[in-house]
Residue, then its C-alpha position, 0 to 999 in steps of 0.5 A: m500500499a505504502a508503495a502505491s502511494g509512493l507511486v501517486r504523490r511522486p507525479l503529483r510532486q513533478v507536476s507541482g514542481l513544474l507549476r512552480r516553475r516561471f514561463h520565459r517571458t518576451a520583453p515587451a514590444a518597443l512603443q513605436v512613435t512617429v515624428r509628427d505624433a512626437i511633435n505632436q505630444g511635445m506641444d500638447e503637454e506645453l499647452e497644457r502645462d502653461e496657459k501662455v503657449f499657444l500655436l498660430g499659422e496656416e491651416v493649423a487649427q481646422y485642418d489640424g496642419a497641413y501635415k496634421v502635426s498639430r492634430g485635434l489641438w484645436k478641438k481641445y484648445g478652441d480658437k483662442r490657443i489654436i490659430d488660423t491665419p491669413i497667408s502672410e508670413m510676415g503679418f502672423a510671424g509679426i503677431a507672434v513676435g508682438a505676443a511674446m515681447a507681451g509675455l506670451r509663449p508662442i509657437c509659429e508655424f511656417m507651412t514650410f521654412n521655405f516661406s519664412m523667407q517672407a517673415i524674415d524681418q521679423v525673425i532676424n530683426s525683431a525676435a533675434k535681436t531685441y534681447y540684446m537691443s533691450g540691454g538685456c530687458q524685453s526677452v522673446p520666448i517664441v519658437f519658429r517651426g515647420p519643415n526644413g530642406a528637401s522634400a519630394g518633387v517639390a522643386a527649387q523653391h520648396s527644397q531649401c535647407f535653412a539650417a546654415w541661414y538661420g545659424h548664423c545670426p546671434g540671437l537665435k537658437v536653431v535646433s534640429p531633430w531627426n527621430s522621434e525621441d529628439a522631436k519631443g525632446l526638443i520642441k519641450s525644451a524650445i517652448r520653455d526656453n526665454n529666446p527665440v527658438v528656430v526648430l527645423e523639422n522635415e517632412l520626409m520625416y514625419g510619418v517615419p516611427f521609431e522607437f520610443p523610449e520610457a523616459a521620453q513619454s514623460k511630461d518631464f522629457l525634455i532633450p537639452i538644447g546644445k547637446a549633440k548625441i553620438e548615436r553610435q560608437g566607432t574608432h575609424v572615423t567621426v560621422v557628424a550630420h543632422s536631422r533625415p541624413v543622420g540615418h543615411c550615416l547610420e545606414a552607410a556605418a551598418v554598411l562598412s561595419k561588415e567590412g571592418i570600418e567602425c563609424e562614430v555617427i553624432n547627431m548634431r541635435t542643435i545647429r546654434p550653439m553647436d555642441i562642438e565639445t562633443i565632435e572634437a573628442s570624437v575626432i580626438k579619438t577616432n582622427h578622421l572627420v565626415t560632415v554630411e548635410g542636405g544643405w548647400p556647400q558653400f558657408g554650410i554647417g560641415a564648412e562651420i564644423c570644419a573650420r572650428i576643428m581648424e581651429g581647435p585642439a582637435f586639428n592636431y589628432l587628424d590623421a586627414p583632410a576633413v570631407r564634406v558631403t553636401g547637397a549639389d551646389v544648385p538649385m534643386p531640379y524637379a526631376k526625380i533622377l535630377e533630385d536624387n543626385s542632388i542630395p546625399q545618398v547612403k553611397d556617397i557618405i560611404f565613398a566619403i568615408k573611404k575617401t577619407l580613410n584612404i580605402 
């Protein structure tokens, strides 16, 4: 009888042991958020946090924005805080600057930064210079934001990169996000900043989803203006870019990694003030530098980086001349094949890296 009961109990013990074991759990899928939704989320949180914040621009309210970046904000905050304007950039940019001088915190959206040329007197002479000209008595806490740089099939008048234009001007801060984390953290920091901030987004990135880290989902998440990020560690060459070309650089780095070339990819995030210290530290480590941008070559972001490296301590560590990869020095063509050859592609970045490494 005892032997029989032992036979019964043994399987039960084995079963109970199985029940005590933990099942293998796969990690939950990372949250994916598009750049468009990240900017929307950042503006929504700041509108909710501070009643002085408001958004104005063409089609930002009832139409939810030309690129749907302001989707849902008009329904949530109403006509007084989400304001549709006439097609008059100089007019509504001037209204926004005046509102900032009066103590509000406007977000002024340009449908594209190509149209900001209509309002450049307001941006440069009114917004950027007032704090200095008032002896520090009058701040202008305003954000100018919208898509910048080449899109697709919109030709010469709608395809310019204004990073160098606005980065040239003292009194402005200029940021250029690449992914969703950049977009949310930088738009929130821009809105809270007491200086005029130009936020250069990219139309082709709006619909691209990126993994959204848990920290970025917080309402307190900010990315400091003036600090770059190393997106990929490397030892052979430093590759510096901003906005959409950051993704191209990472693609090029992945291809070259299979050939034994390890690229350190730096996402600038901020154009002005430029985080030259991060770039210098990387160049001192890798001894080579390649810059990548979608804008024209003359007096561009890459030219400024090269000049700063030449003037600073990292110059003595370069084993080869720095190489720039830029847009072609022509107005943007309309034909697709010409357009593709006018902006940096992954193959162009790979060629430049191999050139500087003498491979």
